[in-house]
MIMAR-221823 format. One record per residue: residue number from 1; x, y, z of N, C-alpha, C in turn; residue in one letter. Coordinates in nm, 2 decimals. Each point is the difference from the previous one (the first is absolute). Example, Ala and Ser with C-alpha at 12.3 -4.5 7.8 and 13.67 -1.06 7.14 Angstrom:
<atoms>
pos=1 | n.east=1.32 | n.north=-0.57 | n.up=0.78 | ca.east=-0.09 | ca.north=0.12 | ca.up=0.00 | c.east=0.09 | c.north=0.12 | c.up=0.00 | code=a
pos=2 | n.east=-0.04 | n.north=0.11 | n.up=-0.07 | ca.east=0.09 | ca.north=0.11 | ca.up=0.00 | c.east=-0.08 | c.north=0.11 | c.up=0.08 | code=s
</atoms>
This chain:
<atoms>
pos=1 | n.east=-0.60 | n.north=1.99 | n.up=2.58 | ca.east=0.12 | ca.north=-0.03 | ca.up=0.09 | c.east=0.11 | c.north=-0.03 | c.up=-0.10 | code=m
pos=2 | n.east=0.12 | n.north=0.06 | n.up=0.03 | ca.east=0.11 | ca.north=-0.02 | ca.up=-0.09 | c.east=0.08 | c.north=-0.12 | c.up=0.04 | code=n
pos=3 | n.east=0.10 | n.north=-0.04 | n.up=-0.07 | ca.east=0.08 | ca.north=-0.12 | ca.up=0.02 | c.east=0.07 | c.north=0.00 | c.up=0.13 | code=m
pos=4 | n.east=0.05 | n.north=0.12 | n.up=0.04 | ca.east=0.08 | ca.north=0.02 | ca.up=0.12 | c.east=-0.09 | c.north=-0.03 | c.up=0.12 | code=h
pos=5 | n.east=-0.12 | n.north=0.05 | n.up=0.00 | ca.east=-0.10 | ca.north=-0.02 | ca.up=0.11 | c.east=-0.03 | c.north=-0.15 | c.up=0.01 | code=e
pos=6 | n.east=-0.02 | n.north=-0.07 | n.up=-0.11 | ca.east=-0.03 | ca.north=-0.14 | ca.up=0.00 | c.east=0.11 | c.north=-0.08 | c.up=0.06 | code=v
pos=7 | n.east=0.12 | n.north=0.03 | n.up=-0.03 | ca.east=0.12 | ca.north=-0.07 | ca.up=0.05 | c.east=0.01 | c.north=0.03 | c.up=0.15 | code=i
pos=8 | n.east=-0.02 | n.north=0.12 | n.up=0.04 | ca.east=0.01 | ca.north=0.04 | ca.up=0.14 | c.east=-0.10 | c.north=-0.08 | c.up=0.08 | code=v
pos=9 | n.east=-0.13 | n.north=0.00 | n.up=-0.04 | ca.east=-0.10 | ca.north=-0.06 | ca.up=0.07 | c.east=0.02 | c.north=-0.15 | c.up=0.00 | code=r
pos=10 | n.east=0.04 | n.north=-0.06 | n.up=-0.11 | ca.east=0.03 | ca.north=-0.15 | ca.up=0.00 | c.east=0.11 | c.north=-0.03 | c.up=0.10 | code=k
pos=11 | n.east=0.11 | n.north=0.06 | n.up=-0.01 | ca.east=0.11 | ca.north=-0.03 | ca.up=0.10 | c.east=-0.03 | c.north=0.04 | c.up=0.14 | code=w
pos=12 | n.east=-0.08 | n.north=0.11 | n.up=0.02 | ca.east=-0.04 | ca.north=0.04 | ca.up=0.13 | c.east=-0.09 | c.north=-0.11 | c.up=0.07 | code=g
pos=13 | n.east=-0.09 | n.north=-0.05 | n.up=-0.08 | ca.east=-0.09 | ca.north=-0.11 | ca.up=0.05 | c.east=0.08 | c.north=-0.12 | c.up=0.04 | code=k
pos=14 | n.east=0.10 | n.north=-0.03 | n.up=-0.08 | ca.east=0.08 | ca.north=-0.12 | ca.up=0.03 | c.east=0.11 | c.north=0.02 | c.up=0.11 | code=q
pos=15 | n.east=0.05 | n.north=0.12 | n.up=0.00 | ca.east=0.11 | ca.north=0.03 | ca.up=0.09 | c.east=-0.04 | c.north=0.04 | c.up=0.14 | code=l
pos=16 | n.east=-0.11 | n.north=0.07 | n.up=0.02 | ca.east=-0.04 | ca.north=0.05 | ca.up=0.13 | c.east=-0.04 | c.north=-0.12 | c.up=0.09 | code=l
pos=17 | n.east=-0.07 | n.north=-0.10 | n.up=-0.04 | ca.east=-0.03 | ca.north=-0.11 | ca.up=0.09 | c.east=0.13 | c.north=-0.07 | c.up=0.05 | code=p
pos=18 | n.east=0.10 | n.north=-0.01 | n.up=-0.09 | ca.east=0.12 | ca.north=-0.06 | ca.up=0.03 | c.east=0.07 | c.north=0.08 | c.up=0.11 | code=w
pos=19 | n.east=0.00 | n.north=0.13 | n.up=-0.02 | ca.east=0.06 | ca.north=0.09 | ca.up=0.10 | c.east=-0.07 | c.north=-0.01 | c.up=0.14 | code=i
pos=20 | n.east=-0.14 | n.north=0.00 | n.up=-0.01 | ca.east=-0.07 | ca.north=-0.02 | ca.up=0.13 | c.east=0.03 | c.north=-0.13 | c.up=0.07 | code=e
pos=21 | n.east=0.01 | n.north=-0.11 | n.up=-0.08 | ca.east=0.04 | ca.north=-0.13 | ca.up=0.06 | c.east=0.14 | c.north=0.00 | c.up=0.06 | code=d
pos=22 | n.east=0.09 | n.north=0.07 | n.up=-0.07 | ca.east=0.14 | ca.north=0.01 | ca.up=0.05 | c.east=0.00 | c.north=0.08 | c.up=0.13 | code=l
pos=23 | n.east=-0.08 | n.north=0.11 | n.up=0.01 | ca.east=-0.01 | ca.north=0.08 | ca.up=0.12 | c.east=-0.06 | c.north=-0.08 | c.up=0.11 | code=g
pos=24 | n.east=-0.10 | n.north=-0.07 | n.up=-0.03 | ca.east=-0.07 | ca.north=-0.09 | ca.up=0.11 | c.east=0.10 | c.north=-0.11 | c.up=0.05 | code=l
pos=25 | n.east=0.08 | n.north=-0.05 | n.up=-0.10 | ca.east=0.09 | ca.north=-0.10 | ca.up=0.04 | c.east=0.11 | c.north=0.06 | c.up=0.09 | code=f
pos=26 | n.east=0.04 | n.north=0.12 | n.up=-0.03 | ca.east=0.10 | ca.north=0.07 | ca.up=0.09 | c.east=-0.06 | c.north=0.03 | c.up=0.14 | code=l
pos=27 | n.east=-0.12 | n.north=0.04 | n.up=0.00 | ca.east=-0.07 | ca.north=0.03 | ca.up=0.13 | c.east=-0.01 | c.north=-0.13 | c.up=0.08 | code=i
pos=28 | n.east=-0.04 | n.north=-0.11 | n.up=-0.07 | ca.east=-0.01 | ca.north=-0.13 | ca.up=0.07 | c.east=0.14 | c.north=-0.04 | c.up=0.05 | code=l
pos=29 | n.east=0.10 | n.north=0.01 | n.up=-0.08 | ca.east=0.13 | ca.north=-0.04 | ca.up=0.04 | c.east=0.05 | c.north=0.08 | c.up=0.13 | code=t
pos=30 | n.east=-0.01 | n.north=0.13 | n.up=-0.01 | ca.east=0.04 | ca.north=0.08 | ca.up=0.11 | c.east=-0.08 | c.north=-0.02 | c.up=0.13 | code=v
pos=31 | n.east=-0.13 | n.north=-0.03 | n.up=-0.02 | ca.east=-0.08 | ca.north=-0.03 | ca.up=0.12 | c.east=0.04 | c.north=-0.13 | c.up=0.06 | code=t
pos=32 | n.east=0.03 | n.north=-0.10 | n.up=-0.08 | ca.east=0.05 | ca.north=-0.13 | ca.up=0.05 | c.east=0.14 | c.north=0.02 | c.up=0.07 | code=l
pos=33 | n.east=0.08 | n.north=0.08 | n.up=-0.05 | ca.east=0.13 | ca.north=0.02 | ca.up=0.06 | c.east=-0.02 | c.north=0.07 | c.up=0.13 | code=i
pos=34 | n.east=-0.09 | n.north=0.11 | n.up=0.01 | ca.east=-0.02 | ca.north=0.07 | ca.up=0.12 | c.east=-0.06 | c.north=-0.10 | c.up=0.11 | code=a
pos=35 | n.east=-0.10 | n.north=-0.08 | n.up=-0.05 | ca.east=-0.05 | ca.north=-0.10 | ca.up=0.10 | c.east=0.10 | c.north=-0.10 | c.up=0.05 | code=g
pos=36 | n.east=0.09 | n.north=-0.04 | n.up=-0.09 | ca.east=0.11 | ca.north=-0.09 | ca.up=0.04 | c.east=0.09 | c.north=0.07 | c.up=0.10 | code=g
pos=37 | n.east=0.03 | n.north=0.13 | n.up=-0.02 | ca.east=0.08 | ca.north=0.07 | ca.up=0.09 | c.east=-0.07 | c.north=0.02 | c.up=0.14 | code=q
pos=38 | n.east=-0.13 | n.north=0.02 | n.up=0.00 | ca.east=-0.07 | ca.north=0.01 | ca.up=0.12 | c.east=0.00 | c.north=-0.13 | c.up=0.08 | code=a
pos=39 | n.east=-0.02 | n.north=-0.11 | n.up=-0.07 | ca.east=0.01 | ca.north=-0.13 | ca.up=0.06 | c.east=0.14 | c.north=-0.03 | c.up=0.06 | code=l
pos=40 | n.east=0.10 | n.north=0.03 | n.up=-0.08 | ca.east=0.14 | ca.north=-0.02 | ca.up=0.05 | c.east=0.02 | c.north=0.08 | c.up=0.13 | code=w
pos=41 | n.east=-0.04 | n.north=0.13 | n.up=0.00 | ca.east=0.01 | ca.north=0.08 | ca.up=0.12 | c.east=-0.07 | c.north=-0.06 | c.up=0.12 | code=a
pos=42 | n.east=-0.11 | n.north=-0.06 | n.up=-0.02 | ca.east=-0.08 | ca.north=-0.06 | ca.up=0.11 | c.east=0.08 | c.north=-0.12 | c.up=0.05 | code=m
pos=43 | n.east=0.06 | n.north=-0.08 | n.up=-0.10 | ca.east=0.08 | ca.north=-0.12 | ca.up=0.05 | c.east=0.12 | c.north=0.04 | c.up=0.07 | code=l
pos=44 | n.east=0.06 | n.north=0.11 | n.up=-0.04 | ca.east=0.13 | ca.north=0.05 | ca.up=0.07 | c.east=-0.03 | c.north=0.05 | c.up=0.14 | code=q
pos=45 | n.east=-0.12 | n.north=0.07 | n.up=0.01 | ca.east=-0.04 | ca.north=0.05 | ca.up=0.14 | c.east=-0.05 | c.north=-0.11 | c.up=0.09 | code=h
pos=46 | n.east=-0.06 | n.north=-0.11 | n.up=-0.07 | ca.east=-0.05 | ca.north=-0.11 | ca.up=0.08 | c.east=-0.14 | c.north=0.03 | c.up=0.06 | code=g
pos=47 | n.east=-0.06 | n.north=0.11 | n.up=-0.05 | ca.east=-0.14 | ca.north=0.04 | ca.up=0.05 | c.east=-0.08 | c.north=0.04 | c.up=-0.12 | code=t
pos=48 | n.east=-0.13 | n.north=-0.01 | n.up=0.02 | ca.east=-0.09 | ca.north=0.04 | ca.up=-0.10 | c.east=-0.11 | c.north=0.09 | c.up=0.07 | code=i
pos=49 | n.east=0.00 | n.north=0.13 | n.up=-0.04 | ca.east=-0.09 | ca.north=0.09 | ca.up=0.06 | c.east=-0.12 | c.north=0.03 | c.up=-0.09 | code=a
pos=50 | n.east=-0.10 | n.north=0.05 | n.up=0.06 | ca.east=-0.12 | ca.north=0.04 | ca.up=-0.08 | c.east=0.03 | c.north=0.09 | c.up=-0.12 | code=l
pos=51 | n.east=0.09 | n.north=0.09 | n.up=0.02 | ca.east=0.04 | ca.north=0.09 | ca.up=-0.11 | c.east=0.06 | c.north=-0.08 | c.up=-0.11 | code=s
pos=52 | n.east=0.08 | n.north=-0.10 | n.up=0.03 | ca.east=0.06 | ca.north=-0.09 | ca.up=-0.10 | c.east=-0.11 | c.north=-0.07 | c.up=-0.08 | code=d
pos=53 | n.east=-0.10 | n.north=-0.05 | n.up=0.07 | ca.east=-0.11 | ca.north=-0.07 | ca.up=-0.07 | c.east=-0.08 | c.north=0.10 | c.up=-0.09 | code=l
pos=54 | n.east=-0.02 | n.north=0.12 | n.up=0.05 | ca.east=-0.07 | ca.north=0.09 | ca.up=-0.08 | c.east=0.08 | c.north=0.04 | c.up=-0.13 | code=l
pos=55 | n.east=0.13 | n.north=0.01 | n.up=0.02 | ca.east=0.09 | ca.north=0.03 | ca.up=-0.12 | c.east=-0.01 | c.north=-0.11 | c.up=-0.10 | code=l
pos=56 | n.east=0.00 | n.north=-0.13 | n.up=0.05 | ca.east=-0.01 | ca.north=-0.11 | ca.up=-0.09 | c.east=-0.14 | c.north=0.00 | c.up=-0.07 | code=l
pos=57 | n.east=-0.10 | n.north=0.04 | n.up=0.07 | ca.east=-0.14 | ca.north=0.01 | ca.up=-0.05 | c.east=0.00 | c.north=0.11 | c.up=-0.12 | code=f
pos=58 | n.east=0.07 | n.north=0.11 | n.up=0.02 | ca.east=0.01 | ca.north=0.10 | ca.up=-0.10 | c.east=0.06 | c.north=-0.06 | c.up=-0.13 | code=i
pos=59 | n.east=0.11 | n.north=-0.07 | n.up=0.02 | ca.east=0.07 | ca.north=-0.07 | ca.up=-0.11 | c.east=-0.09 | c.north=-0.10 | c.up=-0.07 | code=y
pos=60 | n.east=-0.08 | n.north=-0.07 | n.up=0.08 | ca.east=-0.09 | ca.north=-0.10 | ca.up=-0.06 | c.east=-0.11 | c.north=0.07 | c.up=-0.08 | code=l
pos=61 | n.east=-0.05 | n.north=0.11 | n.up=0.05 | ca.east=-0.10 | ca.north=0.08 | ca.up=-0.07 | c.east=0.06 | c.north=0.06 | c.up=-0.13 | code=e
pos=62 | n.east=0.12 | n.north=0.04 | n.up=0.00 | ca.east=0.06 | ca.north=0.05 | ca.up=-0.13 | c.east=0.01 | c.north=-0.12 | c.up=-0.10 | code=l
pos=63 | n.east=0.04 | n.north=-0.11 | n.up=0.05 | ca.east=0.01 | ca.north=-0.12 | ca.up=-0.09 | c.east=-0.14 | c.north=-0.03 | c.up=-0.06 | code=i
pos=64 | n.east=-0.10 | n.north=0.00 | n.up=0.09 | ca.east=-0.14 | ca.north=-0.02 | ca.up=-0.05 | c.east=-0.04 | c.north=0.10 | c.up=-0.10 | code=t
pos=65 | n.east=0.04 | n.north=0.12 | n.up=0.02 | ca.east=-0.04 | ca.north=0.11 | ca.up=-0.09 | c.east=0.07 | c.north=-0.03 | c.up=-0.14 | code=m
pos=66 | n.east=0.12 | n.north=-0.04 | n.up=0.00 | ca.east=0.07 | ca.north=-0.03 | ca.up=-0.13 | c.east=-0.06 | c.north=-0.12 | c.up=-0.06 | code=v
pos=67 | n.east=-0.04 | n.north=-0.10 | n.up=0.07 | ca.east=-0.07 | ca.north=-0.12 | ca.up=-0.05 | c.east=-0.13 | c.north=0.04 | c.up=-0.07 | code=r
pos=68 | n.east=-0.08 | n.north=0.09 | n.up=0.07 | ca.east=-0.12 | ca.north=0.04 | ca.up=-0.05 | c.east=0.01 | c.north=0.07 | c.up=-0.13 | code=m
pos=69 | n.east=0.11 | n.north=0.09 | n.up=-0.01 | ca.east=0.02 | ca.north=0.07 | ca.up=-0.13 | c.east=0.04 | c.north=-0.10 | c.up=-0.11 | code=y
pos=70 | n.east=0.09 | n.north=-0.09 | n.up=0.04 | ca.east=0.04 | ca.north=-0.10 | ca.up=-0.10 | c.east=-0.11 | c.north=-0.08 | c.up=-0.06 | code=f
pos=71 | n.east=-0.09 | n.north=-0.04 | n.up=0.09 | ca.east=-0.11 | ca.north=-0.09 | ca.up=-0.04 | c.east=-0.12 | c.north=0.07 | c.up=-0.07 | code=t
pos=72 | n.east=-0.03 | n.north=0.12 | n.up=0.05 | ca.east=-0.12 | ca.north=0.07 | ca.up=-0.06 | c.east=0.04 | c.north=0.12 | c.up=-0.08 | code=s
pos=73 | n.east=0.12 | n.north=0.05 | n.up=0.01 | ca.east=0.05 | ca.north=0.12 | ca.up=-0.07 | c.east=-0.08 | c.north=0.12 | c.up=0.05 | code=r
pos=74 | n.east=-0.05 | n.north=-0.01 | n.up=0.12 | ca.east=-0.07 | ca.north=0.11 | ca.up=0.07 | c.east=0.05 | c.north=0.01 | c.up=0.14 | code=k
pos=75 | n.east=0.01 | n.north=0.12 | n.up=0.06 | ca.east=0.04 | ca.north=0.02 | ca.up=0.13 | c.east=-0.11 | c.north=0.06 | c.up=0.09 | code=l
pos=76 | n.east=-0.06 | n.north=-0.08 | n.up=0.09 | ca.east=-0.10 | ca.north=0.06 | ca.up=0.08 | c.east=0.06 | c.north=0.11 | c.up=0.09 | code=p
pos=77 | n.east=-0.07 | n.north=0.11 | n.up=0.01 | ca.east=0.04 | ca.north=0.12 | ca.up=0.08 | c.east=0.00 | c.north=-0.04 | c.up=0.14 | code=v
pos=78 | n.east=-0.08 | n.north=-0.09 | n.up=0.04 | ca.east=-0.01 | ca.north=-0.04 | ca.up=0.14 | c.east=0.13 | c.north=-0.06 | c.up=0.06 | code=r
pos=79 | n.east=0.08 | n.north=-0.07 | n.up=-0.09 | ca.east=0.12 | ca.north=-0.06 | ca.up=0.05 | c.east=0.10 | c.north=0.10 | c.up=0.06 | code=m
pos=80 | n.east=0.04 | n.north=0.11 | n.up=-0.06 | ca.east=0.09 | ca.north=0.09 | ca.up=0.06 | c.east=-0.06 | c.north=0.06 | c.up=0.13 | code=p
pos=81 | n.east=-0.14 | n.north=0.02 | n.up=0.00 | ca.east=-0.06 | ca.north=0.05 | ca.up=0.12 | c.east=0.02 | c.north=-0.10 | c.up=0.12 | code=l
pos=82 | n.east=-0.02 | n.north=-0.13 | n.up=-0.03 | ca.east=0.02 | ca.north=-0.10 | ca.up=0.11 | c.east=0.15 | c.north=0.00 | c.up=0.04 | code=y
pos=83 | n.east=0.09 | n.north=0.02 | n.up=-0.09 | ca.east=0.14 | ca.north=0.00 | ca.up=0.04 | c.east=0.03 | c.north=0.12 | c.up=0.08 | code=i
pos=84 | n.east=-0.06 | n.north=0.11 | n.up=-0.03 | ca.east=0.02 | ca.north=0.13 | ca.up=0.08 | c.east=-0.06 | c.north=-0.02 | c.up=0.14 | code=a
pos=85 | n.east=-0.11 | n.north=-0.07 | n.up=0.01 | ca.east=-0.05 | ca.north=-0.03 | ca.up=0.14 | c.east=0.09 | c.north=-0.09 | c.up=0.08 | code=m
pos=86 | n.east=0.05 | n.north=-0.10 | n.up=-0.06 | ca.east=0.10 | ca.north=-0.08 | ca.up=0.07 | c.east=0.12 | c.north=0.07 | c.up=0.04 | code=v
pos=87 | n.east=0.05 | n.north=0.09 | n.up=-0.09 | ca.east=0.12 | ca.north=0.08 | ca.up=0.03 | c.east=-0.03 | c.north=0.10 | c.up=0.12 | code=a
pos=88 | n.east=-0.12 | n.north=0.05 | n.up=0.00 | ca.east=-0.03 | ca.north=0.08 | ca.up=0.12 | c.east=-0.01 | c.north=-0.08 | c.up=0.13 | code=i
pos=89 | n.east=-0.05 | n.north=-0.12 | n.up=-0.01 | ca.east=-0.01 | ca.north=-0.09 | ca.up=0.11 | c.east=0.15 | c.north=-0.03 | c.up=0.05 | code=a
pos=90 | n.east=0.09 | n.north=-0.02 | n.up=-0.10 | ca.east=0.14 | ca.north=-0.03 | ca.up=0.04 | c.east=0.06 | c.north=0.13 | c.up=0.06 | code=r
pos=91 | n.east=-0.04 | n.north=0.11 | n.up=-0.05 | ca.east=0.06 | ca.north=0.13 | ca.up=0.06 | c.east=-0.05 | c.north=0.01 | c.up=0.14 | code=h
pos=92 | n.east=-0.13 | n.north=-0.03 | n.up=0.03 | ca.east=-0.05 | ca.north=0.01 | ca.up=0.14 | c.east=0.08 | c.north=-0.10 | c.up=0.09 | code=i
pos=93 | n.east=0.03 | n.north=-0.12 | n.up=-0.05 | ca.east=0.07 | ca.north=-0.09 | ca.up=0.08 | c.east=0.15 | c.north=0.04 | c.up=0.02 | code=v
pos=94 | n.east=0.06 | n.north=0.05 | n.up=-0.10 | ca.east=0.15 | ca.north=0.02 | ca.up=0.00 | c.east=0.04 | c.north=0.14 | c.up=0.04 | code=v
pos=95 | n.east=-0.06 | n.north=0.10 | n.up=-0.07 | ca.east=0.05 | ca.north=0.13 | ca.up=0.01 | c.east=-0.08 | c.north=0.10 | c.up=0.08 | code=d
pos=96 | n.east=-0.13 | n.north=-0.02 | n.up=0.02 | ca.east=-0.08 | ca.north=0.10 | ca.up=0.05 | c.east=0.03 | c.north=0.03 | c.up=0.15 | code=a
pos=97 | n.east=0.00 | n.north=0.12 | n.up=0.04 | ca.east=0.02 | ca.north=0.04 | ca.up=0.14 | c.east=-0.14 | c.north=0.01 | c.up=0.05 | code=n
pos=98 | n.east=-0.04 | n.north=-0.10 | n.up=0.08 | ca.east=-0.14 | ca.north=-0.01 | ca.up=0.05 | c.east=-0.04 | c.north=0.10 | c.up=0.10 | code=h
pos=99 | n.east=0.10 | n.north=0.08 | n.up=0.05 | ca.east=-0.04 | ca.north=0.10 | ca.up=0.09 | c.east=-0.04 | c.north=0.14 | c.up=-0.06 | code=s
pos=100 | n.east=0.02 | n.north=0.01 | n.up=-0.13 | ca.east=-0.04 | ca.north=0.12 | ca.up=-0.07 | c.east=-0.14 | c.north=-0.02 | c.up=-0.06 | code=e
pos=101 | n.east=-0.09 | n.north=0.07 | n.up=0.06 | ca.east=-0.14 | ca.north=-0.01 | ca.up=-0.04 | c.east=-0.02 | c.north=0.05 | c.up=-0.14 | code=y
pos=102 | n.east=0.07 | n.north=0.10 | n.up=-0.04 | ca.east=-0.02 | ca.north=0.06 | ca.up=-0.13 | c.east=0.04 | c.north=-0.10 | c.up=-0.11 | code=k
pos=103 | n.east=0.11 | n.north=-0.07 | n.up=0.03 | ca.east=0.05 | ca.north=-0.11 | ca.up=-0.10 | c.east=-0.10 | c.north=-0.11 | c.up=-0.01 | code=g
pos=104 | n.east=-0.05 | n.north=-0.04 | n.up=0.12 | ca.east=-0.10 | ca.north=-0.11 | ca.up=0.00 | c.east=-0.13 | c.north=0.04 | c.up=-0.08 | code=i
pos=105 | n.east=-0.04 | n.north=0.12 | n.up=0.02 | ca.east=-0.11 | ca.north=0.05 | ca.up=-0.08 | c.east=0.02 | c.north=0.01 | c.up=-0.15 | code=l
pos=106 | n.east=0.12 | n.north=0.04 | n.up=-0.04 | ca.east=0.03 | ca.north=0.00 | ca.up=-0.14 | c.east=0.01 | c.north=-0.14 | c.up=-0.06 | code=m
pos=107 | n.east=0.05 | n.north=-0.09 | n.up=0.07 | ca.east=0.01 | ca.north=-0.14 | ca.up=-0.05 | c.east=-0.15 | c.north=-0.05 | c.up=-0.01 | code=i
pos=108 | n.east=-0.08 | n.north=0.02 | n.up=0.10 | ca.east=-0.14 | ca.north=-0.04 | ca.up=-0.01 | c.east=-0.07 | c.north=0.06 | c.up=-0.11 | code=a
pos=109 | n.east=0.02 | n.north=0.13 | n.up=-0.03 | ca.east=-0.06 | ca.north=0.06 | ca.up=-0.11 | c.east=0.05 | c.north=-0.06 | c.up=-0.14 | code=i
pos=110 | n.east=0.13 | n.north=-0.03 | n.up=0.00 | ca.east=0.05 | ca.north=-0.06 | ca.up=-0.12 | c.east=-0.07 | c.north=-0.14 | c.up=-0.03 | code=a
pos=111 | n.east=-0.01 | n.north=-0.08 | n.up=0.10 | ca.east=-0.07 | ca.north=-0.13 | ca.up=-0.01 | c.east=-0.14 | c.north=0.02 | c.up=-0.04 | code=v
pos=112 | n.east=-0.07 | n.north=0.10 | n.up=0.06 | ca.east=-0.14 | ca.north=0.02 | ca.up=-0.04 | c.east=-0.01 | c.north=0.04 | c.up=-0.14 | code=l
pos=113 | n.east=0.09 | n.north=0.09 | n.up=-0.05 | ca.east=-0.01 | ca.north=0.05 | ca.up=-0.14 | c.east=0.03 | c.north=-0.12 | c.up=-0.09 | code=i
pos=114 | n.east=0.10 | n.north=-0.08 | n.up=0.03 | ca.east=0.02 | ca.north=-0.12 | ca.up=-0.09 | c.east=-0.12 | c.north=-0.10 | c.up=0.00 | code=l
pos=115 | n.east=-0.06 | n.north=-0.02 | n.up=0.12 | ca.east=-0.12 | ca.north=-0.09 | ca.up=0.01 | c.east=-0.11 | c.north=0.06 | c.up=-0.09 | code=s
pos=116 | n.east=-0.02 | n.north=0.13 | n.up=0.01 | ca.east=-0.11 | ca.north=0.06 | ca.up=-0.08 | c.east=0.03 | c.north=-0.01 | c.up=-0.15 | code=l
pos=117 | n.east=0.13 | n.north=0.02 | n.up=-0.03 | ca.east=0.04 | ca.north=-0.02 | ca.up=-0.14 | c.east=-0.03 | c.north=-0.14 | c.up=-0.05 | code=a
pos=118 | n.east=0.02 | n.north=-0.10 | n.up=0.08 | ca.east=-0.03 | ca.north=-0.14 | ca.up=-0.04 | c.east=-0.15 | c.north=-0.01 | c.up=-0.02 | code=v
pos=119 | n.east=-0.08 | n.north=0.05 | n.up=0.09 | ca.east=-0.14 | ca.north=0.00 | ca.up=-0.02 | c.east=-0.05 | c.north=0.07 | c.up=-0.12 | code=l
pos=120 | n.east=0.05 | n.north=0.11 | n.up=-0.03 | ca.east=-0.04 | ca.north=0.08 | ca.up=-0.12 | c.east=0.04 | c.north=-0.08 | c.up=-0.13 | code=v
pos=121 | n.east=0.12 | n.north=-0.05 | n.up=0.00 | ca.east=0.04 | ca.north=-0.08 | ca.up=-0.12 | c.east=-0.08 | c.north=-0.12 | c.up=-0.02 | code=v
pos=122 | n.east=-0.03 | n.north=-0.07 | n.up=0.11 | ca.east=-0.08 | ca.north=-0.12 | ca.up=0.00 | c.east=-0.15 | c.north=0.03 | c.up=-0.05 | code=r
pos=123 | n.east=-0.05 | n.north=0.11 | n.up=0.05 | ca.east=-0.13 | ca.north=0.05 | ca.up=-0.04 | c.east=-0.01 | c.north=0.03 | c.up=-0.15 | code=f
pos=124 | n.east=0.11 | n.north=0.07 | n.up=-0.04 | ca.east=0.01 | ca.north=0.04 | ca.up=-0.14 | c.east=0.00 | c.north=-0.13 | c.up=-0.09 | code=g
pos=125 | n.east=0.08 | n.north=-0.10 | n.up=0.04 | ca.east=0.01 | ca.north=-0.12 | ca.up=-0.08 | c.east=-0.13 | c.north=-0.07 | c.up=-0.01 | code=h
pos=126 | n.east=-0.08 | n.north=0.00 | n.up=0.11 | ca.east=-0.12 | ca.north=-0.07 | ca.up=0.00 | c.east=-0.11 | c.north=0.07 | c.up=-0.08 | code=l
pos=127 | n.east=-0.01 | n.north=0.13 | n.up=0.02 | ca.east=-0.11 | ca.north=0.08 | ca.up=-0.06 | c.east=0.04 | c.north=0.06 | c.up=-0.13 | code=h
pos=128 | n.east=0.12 | n.north=0.02 | n.up=-0.04 | ca.east=0.05 | ca.north=0.06 | ca.up=-0.12 | c.east=0.11 | c.north=-0.08 | c.up=-0.06 | code=y
pos=129 | n.east=-0.03 | n.north=-0.13 | n.up=-0.04 | ca.east=0.11 | ca.north=-0.08 | ca.up=-0.05 | c.east=0.06 | c.north=0.05 | c.up=-0.14 | code=p
pos=130 | n.east=0.12 | n.north=-0.04 | n.up=-0.03 | ca.east=0.06 | ca.north=0.03 | ca.up=-0.12 | c.east=-0.07 | c.north=-0.08 | c.up=-0.11 | code=y
pos=131 | n.east=0.00 | n.north=0.05 | n.up=-0.12 | ca.east=-0.05 | ca.north=-0.08 | ca.up=-0.12 | c.east=0.09 | c.north=-0.11 | c.up=-0.02 | code=p
pos=132 | n.east=-0.05 | n.north=-0.11 | n.up=-0.07 | ca.east=0.08 | ca.north=-0.11 | ca.up=-0.03 | c.east=0.12 | c.north=0.04 | c.up=-0.09 | code=p
pos=133 | n.east=0.11 | n.north=-0.07 | n.up=0.01 | ca.east=0.12 | ca.north=0.03 | ca.up=-0.08 | c.east=0.00 | c.north=-0.07 | c.up=-0.13 | code=d
pos=134 | n.east=-0.09 | n.north=-0.10 | n.up=-0.02 | ca.east=0.01 | ca.north=-0.08 | ca.up=-0.12 | c.east=-0.06 | c.north=0.06 | c.up=-0.12 | code=d
pos=135 | n.east=-0.05 | n.north=0.13 | n.up=0.01 | ca.east=-0.06 | ca.north=0.06 | ca.up=-0.12 | c.east=-0.15 | c.north=-0.02 | c.up=-0.01 | code=g
pos=136 | n.east=-0.05 | n.north=-0.09 | n.up=0.08 | ca.east=-0.15 | ca.north=-0.02 | ca.up=0.00 | c.east=-0.07 | c.north=0.11 | c.up=0.06 | code=s
pos=137 | n.east=-0.13 | n.north=0.00 | n.up=-0.01 | ca.east=-0.08 | ca.north=0.10 | ca.up=0.06 | c.east=-0.01 | c.north=-0.02 | c.up=0.15 | code=e
pos=138 | n.east=-0.02 | n.north=0.11 | n.up=0.07 | ca.east=-0.02 | ca.north=-0.01 | ca.up=0.15 | c.east=-0.12 | c.north=-0.08 | c.up=0.03 | code=p
pos=139 | n.east=0.01 | n.north=-0.07 | n.up=0.12 | ca.east=-0.12 | ca.north=-0.08 | ca.up=0.04 | c.east=-0.10 | c.north=0.10 | c.up=0.06 | code=r
pos=140 | n.east=-0.12 | n.north=-0.05 | n.up=0.02 | ca.east=-0.11 | ca.north=0.08 | ca.up=0.06 | c.east=0.05 | c.north=0.06 | c.up=0.13 | code=d
pos=141 | n.east=-0.02 | n.north=0.13 | n.up=0.02 | ca.east=0.03 | ca.north=0.07 | ca.up=0.12 | c.east=0.14 | c.north=0.05 | c.up=0.01 | code=g
pos=142 | n.east=0.09 | n.north=-0.04 | n.up=-0.10 | ca.east=0.14 | ca.north=0.05 | ca.up=0.00 | c.east=0.01 | c.north=0.13 | c.up=-0.06 | code=e
pos=143 | n.east=0.07 | n.north=0.09 | n.up=0.06 | ca.east=0.03 | ca.north=0.13 | ca.up=-0.05 | c.east=0.12 | c.north=0.00 | c.up=-0.10 | code=k
pos=144 | n.east=-0.01 | n.north=0.08 | n.up=-0.10 | ca.east=0.11 | ca.north=0.01 | ca.up=-0.09 | c.east=0.11 | c.north=0.10 | c.up=0.03 | code=t
pos=145 | n.east=-0.04 | n.north=0.10 | n.up=0.08 | ca.east=0.10 | ca.north=0.10 | ca.up=0.04 | c.east=-0.01 | c.north=0.03 | c.up=0.14 | code=h
</atoms>
């Protein structure tokens, strides 16, 4: 490995986590602003609807996802799937035309696909876990690939 590659790898290893943290901080900031705007709109209207609560729940899930990445440096695939399910529930409450059977069927299929994806991911994590990140050997029963 030449000197240029050593420098690039060294700076890359130091710079990329900083960029990731900056991006996460920006996502967190924008999510908090959006949540604040939603709360302000509720206060101005003087009512809180189910769709408003579901929107706040989506913001809370995004904040939880950022926290999980900050603390573990890993992002579970299930989190965006859960967020997508709540977004579909909000769509059903707010936007869906309940008289169109084709639309209802498509929404139901979307929820079913997301639910199956969560089950597949969960099954994979239980039966085919990732190897440890600390450089040690995998525990008994853990797959390496």
